[in-house]
N, C-alpha and C positions, 0 to 999 in steps of 0.2 A: 749506687747511694746517694741520695738526697739529704737536705734539709738539715736539721740542729743533727741529727745524728751522725751525718757525713762530718760535721765539724769535729766531733768527741772521737771519732773512729780515726780520722785525718789525725787528729791530736795527738793520740793515743800513739799511731806509728813515729809521728815525728818524735816524739821523747823516747822510744822506745831508741830511736837510734842516738839521740841524744847521748843515752845512759852510756851507750859504748864509748863515750870519749874520756879517758881519764884525764885529759886537759880540763874538760868542762867540770868533771866533777871536783877535780882538785879547787879551780876558782869559786865554784859554788862553797865548798866546807869555807874556803877562805874567808870569802864573804862572810858565812854565818858566824865565822869566830871572830871577826872583827868588828859586825856591825854595830854591836851595842856603844863601843869606845868612839866609832866614827860618827855616830850621831849626834853625840856630843861635841865632835869638834867641826860638825858643819853651819852650826849657828841657826839650826830649825827655828822656825817662824822669824827670819829676822827680814822683813821686808824692805830695807832699805833700795831704793832705785840702784841702777846700775848705770854707767855712761852709756850713751848711745850707741848702738850698735849695725851701723850703716850695712846695706847689700853688700856683697862679694863684689869684688873688683873686676869687671869684664875679662874673662881668659885668665881666671885664679884657679888657688887650686882650693876647694871647698872639701872639708874635712865635716863628713854629715852622720850624725847619727840619729836613726828611728827609734822613739820610745812607744810602743805600744801593745795592741794584742793582737786577735786574729787578722784586723785590718795591715796591717803591718807586714803579716805572712801572707796576704794575700787571699785568705782562706773566700771561696766563693767564685774565684778568679779560673779561667781558665791554665792557668802555670803558679802554681803556690809555692811560698819557697819554706826550706826548712830554716829555722832559726839559726842565727850565729855562720850562716855559711855564703858563701857567692854566690850571689840569683840571678845574674846580668839579663834575663830575659825572664824574669818574673813578669806578672801581671797586677801584683798589687800596689798600691799607689805609690810605694818606696822604690822600686827596680823600676816603675815608671817614670817619678821623678828624676830618679839618677839619670834615666837616659833622654829626658828632655833638655837635663841640665848640660849634659854633655855635648848635646846637638847644638846649643848656645855658646859653645867653645869654651866651656869649663870644664876641666878636670874635677873627677869628682872620687873622693875614697868614703867609701858606704859603709855602716856598721849597723845593720840592721838588727836589732835588739826584741823584735815583738813575735809574742809567744803566744799561744791561742790561749783563750779561757784567762788569761791575765786579769787582774785588776789592781787598781792604784794602790793600795796598803793590805795589808796585813788582816786590818779590821773586816775588810768587806771578805777578805778569804775567809777568816773566822765563821762569819755571820753566813756567806753562802754556805759552808761545811755543815751546820746547824740544821741547813733546810735541803741538802740532799745535791750540793751543784758541786760539779768539779771543776775546781778551780788551782792550776798547779802552782801559781805565784805571782808575786804581787811586783810591779814596776820600783815602788822604792826598795824593795829587797833582791829581785832577780836581774833587774835592767839597770836602775840607777849606779851601780857600784862600777859598771863597764862602758858606762859613757865616756868614748876618746876623751883623753885629758887634752887634747889638740882640738876637738871638735870647733866648728867654726859656725856650724849651723845644726841645730837639736829640733827635732818635730817629735810633737806630744800628741794620741789621740786616746783620751780614756773617756767616761762615763757610760757606755751602752752595756758592758758587761756588769757594772756597777747597776744600771737599772734592773737588768735581768735580775740580780741576786735579792734587788729592793722585791720586785714583783715576788720570787720566792720566798722572800721570808713575811708579807702581807697574805699570803695563797696559806702560809702555815698556821697563821695565827701572830702574827708580831704584829705590834700595834693595838691589838685589841679593840677597843671601841675609839680610839684615835689614831686613825691610819696616818691620817693629816701628818700628825705628829710626828709619828715613825718616820713618815716620807723626810721631814722638815729635820729629824736629828741626821738621817744618813746625807743629807746635804752640806749638813753643816761638818760632818766627820770628813767627807768629800773636800770640801775644802780646807782643814788641815791638813790632809793628805797632800794635796796639791802644793799646797806651803811647801811642805816638805822635800815633796819632788823636784820642785823648782830650785828651791836652796842649794840640794843637793846637786843638781846639775852644775848649778854657777860655781860650787864651790870646787867640784872637781874640774869644768872645763875652764871657768874664767869667765867669761863676758861674750859667748855664743850667740849668736842669732838666733833665738825661739820663737819657734812656730807652733801654735799651738792651733788644734781642730778643735772647735766649742762643740757642745752636744748636740745634736739633732733632736728631736722630739720624736721620742720612740713610738708616741703614741699614732702618730703618723706613718711609720712604716708599715710596710706590708705584714710583716708578719703580726702585727696586732690588730689585722683586720677583723678578725672575727673573735677577739676578746670582749670582755663584760665590759659596761661602762665606767665600772667603780674601777677596773684594773687599768683602763686606758686612762684614767683621772687621775690615777695614783703614777703612773707612769709618765704623762705631760708632767705632775708638778714636779717630780725629780728632773724630769730632764730641764724644765726653765728653770728651775731653782741653780740648777748645775753650771748654765750656760749665763743666767743674768747674774748669780749671786757670786760665782765663784772663777769662772773662766773671762766672761769679758771683763770683770774691771783691771784685769791682769794686762790687758793694752796697753804699752806704754812705747818708748822711743827704743828697747829694749827685746819686747817681746808685740809679733802679731799674732793676731786673731783671725783663722779664717773662719764665717760665720756660715759652717753647717746649718744651725738651725733657722734662720733664715735664707736660704737657698732652697729654692724650690725643688732643685734638682734632689733636695735627700729626700724627696716623697714621693718620685716617680718608679712607679712598680718597675717599668724595664730596665731601669738599673739596678735591679737586685736579682740573686741567684734566686733559686727556686725556692729556698726556703725563707725567702721574704726579709731575712736578717741582715745576710752578709752581701754588698755589693759584688756586681758581675764585674766583665772587662771595663763596661760603660761606666757603671759607678765608681770605676777606681779611676778611670779616664779623667772623671771630672773633679774627683778629690784633687787628685793630681794637678791638675792645670791650676787650680787656686792655690796648692801649696808652692808650686814652682812660682807665681804671681809674688806671695808672699815674700820669698825669697829673696827675691832677685828685684821687687820696686819698692824703692824708698815713700813711697805714696799710697801704699794698697790701705785701701779703705778700711775704716773702724766698724767692728759688730754693729748691728742695729740695735737700740734698745728697746723696740718691740717690732712685730711682725705679725701677719698672719700665721706663719708656723709654730709661736707661741700658745695660739687658741685654738688647735685644729680640732680640741673635744670640748662639748660646752661646759 
């Protein structure tokens, strides 16, 4: 089974197995019950800088939590991972990163929280539901509460599922005569959700080294090759806004940003599964190579302020 249909069937299978876990059901119930009070304690929206977080010391133990969606689970690779399980031989970027770090002499304790179809916040989940998208959770509600409290490294990759949701909404008539205004409003919502997510991670784990992958230009990814010009323009506007306005400004002494937007490998068809949306083994390998460098290098380059990847569609 191929393409996006393959992702949905794969995701349903994953979640059927998870639903048989009483520990997970109890954990999710407790999360929902305590979320309202927890959010008040997180200081959401507080953008005060944290102390510099250096790369891990050579040979040390890394407690690594991955926050993401199908990318973290490795959908499209030759070896996917079931969420919340050990996956030492997975081919998604998270298990590949773990193996690379171990090869460099680190001991790695990994918690991979990535859940296929997940979006960053409940608002995007609600928007997707209005327009027929299958979205099983949000990073803020179903992943952030499970970040390791002793995490020393946290990776985050969000944005592509949100762009798919925006496209579905536009296709269903959202935005009316002002689609650009609608897209821009969703970028602002993404910014608010990202602030909540990062602040919540810090409240739970202290000052981990946070590595964020910014949002590639979906309009240049193979799955959109046959889309209309207006559709591709909207996807580009959303992706560039999310990257330039939301993610790239987060780069600091405590957050490293991997520049997926301006990396030409993000747009090479041979780096993708047959659906043109999910990376294949080669695509995940290039993502992992950058994540490993971002984790271990003190002088990892800052994301570019402009590049050809931002203007793929005229």
